[in-house]
N, C-alpha and C positions, 0 to 999 in steps of 0.2 A: 808218231804224233806226241806232241807235248801233252803232259799230264794236266788234268783239270785243276785250275787254281781256286781254292776255298778260302775266303776270308773268315776267320773266326773272331768274334767278340770275346776278348781275352781279359781275365782280371787276375790270373795267377791263383784263384781260389780253388776249391775242390772240384766243382763242376768242370770248369774250362781247362784244369790241368789234366784231366783224364780224357777229355774230349779230343785233344791233339792226337794222342796215339790211337784213340778209337777211330777217328776219321782215317788215319793213315792206314790202320788195319782193315777197313771196310770199303775204302774207296781208293781208286787209282789216282791219287791226287798229290797235290803240293799244298800245304797249310800255311797260310799267311796269317800272323796273329795281330790284333789291334786292341790296345787299351786306351780308353778315354779317360784322362784325369779330369775329374769334375771337382778338383779342389781338395783332394786328400793328400797331395804330396807324394805321388807314386815315386818310388826309387826306380829311375829309369833302367839303369844298367842291370840291377838285380833282376827286375821283371823280364828283361829282354834275354838275359842269360837263362832264366828258368824256362821261358817259352822255347828257346832253341834246344835246350837239353831235353825238352819233352817231344821234340821232333819238328817243330815249325822251322820253315825255311828262312823267314823273317819275321821281326816283331816291330810294330810301330806303337809308340807311346805318345799320345797326342795330348797337350795341355789344352783343354777346351772349358776350362773354368770361367774365363771371362764371358765367353759366348753363353755359357750355361746361365750365368746370372742375368745378363742384360737381355738376352733374346727369349728366355724361357721363364726364369724366376720373376722377373719384373712384370712382364704381361700378366702373369697369374696373381701376383701380389696386388697390382692395380686393379684386377678383376675382383679381389676379395674372396677368390674361390677356395672353399674347403670342402673336401668330400665328407659326406654325412656328418658334418658339423664338428669333426675332430681332426681330420687327417689333412695336413698342409702339403701333401702331394709330393714329397721329397724324392721318392724314387720315380714317380709317374712322369715328371718333367725332365728327369735326367736321361731316361731311355731314349727320347727322340733326339736329343742333342748328340748322344753317342752314335745312335743309328744313322744320323745325317752324316757324321764323320767317316762311319764305316762304309757307306756308299760312295762317298768321295774317294776313298783309298782304293776300294774294290774296283772301281772304274779306271782309276789310274794305274793300278797293278794288273789289269787285265783278267780279273776274277769272273767267273761266271756264277758263282754260288757265294752265298753268305750264311754262316752257321753261328748258332748261339746256344747258351747253356741253360736256357729258361726251361722250367718244368711244365708239363702238360696241365697242371693244375693251377698255375698262377696267371697274373696279369701281364707279367713282362714280356711273355711270348708275343702277346697281341700288340704291345707297345712297339717292340723291335720291328715286327714284321709288317704292321701298318705303315710305319715309316719308310720302310724298304719298298713297299708297294706304291707308296705316293711319290717317291723320288726315283725309283728305278723299277718300273713294272716288269722289265724283262728278266731281272735277276731271279735266280732260283734260291730257295731257302731250305736249310737242313736244321732240323731241330732233334738232336739225338735223344732227349728225354722221351720224345714221343714215338720212338722206334727201336731203341735199343732194349736189352734184357735186363738191364739194371733197374731194380725197384726201389731202392732206399739209399739214403746217404751212407749208411753202414756199409752196403754193398759197394758203393763208390770208393770207400775208404780201403776195402779189400782189394778192388781193382788196382787202385794206385799202389798199394803195398806190393802187389805181386809183379809190378813192372818198376819198382823202386823209384817211384815218383813222390817226392816230399809234398805234403798238403798241410795247410795251416789249421787243421781241425783233428779232433780225436773222437772216438765213439762216446767218451764221457762228457765232452763239451763241444757240441757241433750246432749251436745256434746259427740259423741262417741270418746273415747280416748283410746289410747294403749301406755303405757309408758314402756321402759326398759333402760338399761344403755346406749344404743346407741341413742335412739331417743325418741320423744314423738309425736304422731299423733293426729290431730284433724279432725273430720268429722261431717257432719250433720248441723242441724239449718240453719243460714244464709249462711254457706259455700256451701250449696246444689245449690245455684244459682251462676255460674262462673262469673256473672256480678258484684258480689259484692265484694268489697275490704275487705280482712280481718281486723277485729278490733284488732290489735296486743296488744293494751292495755288490752283487755279482754281475748285474746286467750293465749298469751305466758305464759308459766309456768316455763320453764327451763333458759330462757335467756332474755336479754334486746333487745328491737328494736334497729335498727341501729341509729335512732334519739336520743335515750337515752344513746348511748355507749359513752365512754370518748372521750374527743376532742384531745387526743394525741394517737398516734399508739402504739401497743404492739408487741414487737419481741419475737418470741419463735423458738427454735431450737429443732427439733425431729430427733433422731437417730434411724436408721434402721439397722437390721442384716438379710440379705437374705429376704427382703420384710416385715419383722416383726418389728414394733415400739418396741424399748426397752428402750429408754431415753428420757426425757424432760429437755432441758437446762443442759445437762451433767449428769443429775442424773437418776440412773436406778430405775424403778418402775416394780411392777408386773402387769400383763395385766389389772387387773380391777382398781387399782390405777392410772395406766397411762392413761386410758381412762377418769376417774374422773377428773384427773388433766387438761387435754386438754379440757374437757367439761366446766370447770370452767373458762379457759382462754378465749375460743372462745365464750362462752355464754355472758360474761360481755362486749364483743366487737361486739355484735350483729351478729356474723358470725354463719351461719347454718340454715337459714330460707328458706323453699322450699314450694312454692304454686303450686300445680300440679293438672291438669285434667289428670287423667291416664286411660288406657284401662285395665279394670279388665279382669281376665281370663274368667268369666262367660259371657262376651260379652259386657257389658255396660261400659259407662264411668263414672268415679266418681271423685270428687274433694276433695282435703284435703290439709291441711297445716301441715308441718312436721318441728319439731325443732330437728335438728341433729348437734350440735355445734362441738364436739371433732370429730365426724365422719367426717365431712366436711373438718375440718383441716387435719385429717390424709390422706384422699383420695388426696387433693391437693398436700401435702408434698411427698406422695409416687409417685405420677405422676412426680413431678418435678425430683426425684431421677431416675426414669425409663428413663426419656428423656435424662439424662446424661450417664446412664449405659448400655442401651440396644441398640443394633445395629437396623437399619432402619427396615430391613425386620422382624425381631423378634417383634419389637415393633408394627408394623403395623398389623401383623398377631394376635398378642395378642389383639389388639383392636377388631378384628373380634371374637375372642374367648369370650371376655368380654361381647359383645352384647348377645350371646347365654347363657353365664353363668348366666347373670342377669335374662334372661327369665326363666331359669331352677329353680332358686332361687325364683323368683316371683310366678311361677306356682306351687310352693309346691314339686318340683321334687328334693329335696336335696339328697336323697338317691337313685337317678337314677344313672345307670352305666355311662351315659354320663357325668353327673356332676363330678363324681369320676375321669373319665379319663381326663376331662378337668383340674381338680385340678392337676393331675399328670404333665400335660403340663405347667401349671402355675408355679408350684413348681421348675421345671427345669429352667424356665426363671429368677427365683428369686435368683439364685445362686450368682449373682454379684450386687444385688440391696441392697447394704450395703453402708452407709454414713450418713452424717448429712445435714439436709435441715433447713434452716433459713426462717421463714415465717414472714411476716408483716400483722398485723390485724388492721383494721381501719374502724369503723362504718359500719360493714356488708361486708367489702371488705377484700379479702384475696389475698396477693400478694407475690410471691417469693422473697427472699432477699439474695439469695446465697446458693450454693449447693456444697458439697465437698464430694468426694469418691475415695478410693484407686482403684476403678475399672472404673473410668471415662474414656469414649471413646472421650472425647473432647481433641483435641491436638492443643494447641495455635499456634504451629510453622506451622501447615498446614492451620489453619482457618484464620490467621492473614491477615489484609489488608496491612501490612507493607511489605517491602521487605524481601523476604525469598529465601533460598536455597534448600528448601524441595519439594516444589510443582512446577512442570513444567507446566505452564499454556498452552503452546502449545499442550500438550497432549489432551486438551479438544477438539481440532479440530477433530481428529480421532474418539474420543468417540461420539461426536455429530453426526458425519457423520454415524457410524454404528447404533446408537441408533435411529436415525431419518430415516433410510433407509426404513423400512416398510411404513412409512407415505409418503415418496417421491414417492415409487412405486405406492401406491394408487392414489396420486395426478396426477402422469403421465398417469395412466389408465383413470381417470376422464377426463383429458385433451383431450386424444386421441379420447375419444367417445363424446366430446362435453358437457361433463358435468361440465367442469370447464373453467371459462371465462380466 
């Protein structure tokens, strides 16, 4: 009988480098590795060679950066979804696009099982496995961190050294990092104590700290069509190059650092530092355009939707029917979110510097403090009387019962 084929979500990092030999040692199997390039420019030949040297029979390196931006980042951006007010979901929506391609390759290669290197304490195990369950319910899943005897990253390093497997970390510097075109996350080591201020000189990889940013502000104009960014300073870009361009602009101005103590799905709090330069800029610009083009009721209700949307993404429920339904609502709201937003970037700060849209709901003739013939201020008297009537009735009841002095 042929050996069982296991597809491994492979990055070439510490976890997945040792999982290949661990699987071979503990299962009668063939290991096929797959790496999803979500915009970090993986050296395909180097990664394939490393996976094969670790014992994999094959290694696929898939460029899914365009799909990542258009099918996962843009729907979340349009929703305005931010987890717990600070996290722009960089790892959260990268996992389902990787898992989706894993399922496609696993089916094509005749694999019966998919393995991943996520720990039993984190969110990513849920994100990978819920995607697999949604797209291939028949597929078995192996999560070594939940069943092997290794208990720490130091023990992983020892395991790799015993098998002559080179890994990209040491015991002295082993931050847990996840990078894609949208962001770079940092967890572990001194960051595990929320009382410690991050050493940005040591941590930041994508961007300058605000202190190191230029002493003069930078202005940039982002153009949107139906909530989707299409141009930077009047020049049209494809989705990947547009984000790369905004990443560079925001990064050199120190824009996009988030230091977060967040609530993981599994119940614990964790602390991380996120670099999200271009994403931070896009979220701010998109919000400015919505403030100009959406009516009050739709905007306020959409804010409620954004909260739930962020939870669904963070919890790994990208392919949940509710997320898909909320995206349909969001897409409807974005029909008039078209225009140009000028932003001012200065030493970590991000400020609006002018917004223009053919669908603007701002009417200067009505809003002006100068004399006008459009708005009859006397109309406000009847409006306030009707709007405040329920409150007046409650107050009268309280007064009649001695509850109001």
